[in-house]
C-alpha positions in Angstrom: -32.4 -1.0 -13.2 -29.4 1.4 -13.3 -26.5 1.4 -10.9 -27.6 4.5 -9.0 -31.2 3.3 -8.6 -30.0 -0.1 -7.3 -27.7 1.5 -4.8 -30.4 3.9 -3.6 -33.0 1.1 -3.3 -30.9 -1.7 -1.9 -27.7 -0.3 -0.2 -28.4 3.3 0.8 -32.1 2.7 1.8 -33.0 4.1 5.3 -29.6 5.8 5.6 -28.8 9.5 5.7 -26.4 11.0 3.2 -24.3 13.8 4.6 -24.1 17.1 2.8 -20.4 17.8 2.8 -20.3 20.8 0.4 -19.7 21.6 -3.3 -16.2 20.0 -3.4 -17.7 16.5 -3.1 -21.0 16.8 -5.0 -20.4 13.7 -7.1 -19.7 11.5 -4.1 -22.0 10.1 -1.3 -20.8 10.4 2.3 -22.4 8.8 5.4 -21.8 8.7 9.1 -19.5 6.0 10.5 -22.4 3.9 11.8 -24.3 4.1 8.4 -21.1 3.3 6.5 -20.7 0.1 8.5 -24.2 -0.9 7.4 -23.3 -0.1 3.8 -20.3 -2.3 4.0 -22.5 -5.2 5.2 -24.9 -4.7 2.4 -22.2 -4.3 -0.2 -20.7 -7.6 0.9 -24.1 -9.3 0.7 -24.6 -8.1 -2.9 -21.0 -8.7 -4.0 -20.5 -5.1 -5.0 -17.0 -3.8 -5.5 -15.6 -0.9 -3.6 -12.6 0.8 -5.3 -12.0 3.7 -2.9 -12.9 4.7 0.6 -12.4 8.3 1.5 -12.8 9.8 5.0 -13.4 13.4 5.9 -12.4 15.4 8.9 -14.2 18.7 9.4 -15.5 18.6 5.8 -12.0 18.1 4.3 -10.6 14.9 2.8 -8.6 13.2 5.5 -7.5 9.8 4.1 -8.1 7.8 1.0 -7.8 4.0 0.8 -7.9 2.1 -2.5 -8.3 -1.6 -3.1 -5.2 -1.9 -5.2 -3.1 -0.5 -2.4 -4.2 -3.5 -0.3 -3.5 -5.8 -3.3 -7.1 -7.1 -3.2 -9.9 -7.1 -5.8 -12.6 -4.4 -5.3 -15.1 -7.1 -4.4 -12.9 -8.6 -1.7 -14.5 -7.5 1.7 -11.2 -8.0 3.5 -9.7 -4.8 2.1 -12.6 -2.4 2.8 -13.2 -3.9 6.2 -9.6 -3.4 7.1 -9.7 0.2 5.7 -12.8 0.9 7.7 -11.2 -0.3 11.0 -8.0 1.8 10.5 
């Protein structure tokens, strides 16, 4: 099973991807409530998150990266903190 297939079948299942326009075609965006579910599933599977990008009115608002938090991509502490701030 490829990475994209695994994510679609196990992490993004039953969640709605947001269409944010052509500038972000290669990225998946979700509502805040759905992203919280994704973080729970990612932690369960031990998947690494390298970057969290937020949008405001369709424009990139803020980007958080695991190395800025001095944590491994698989450490849920960094992405939970980024989600809450």
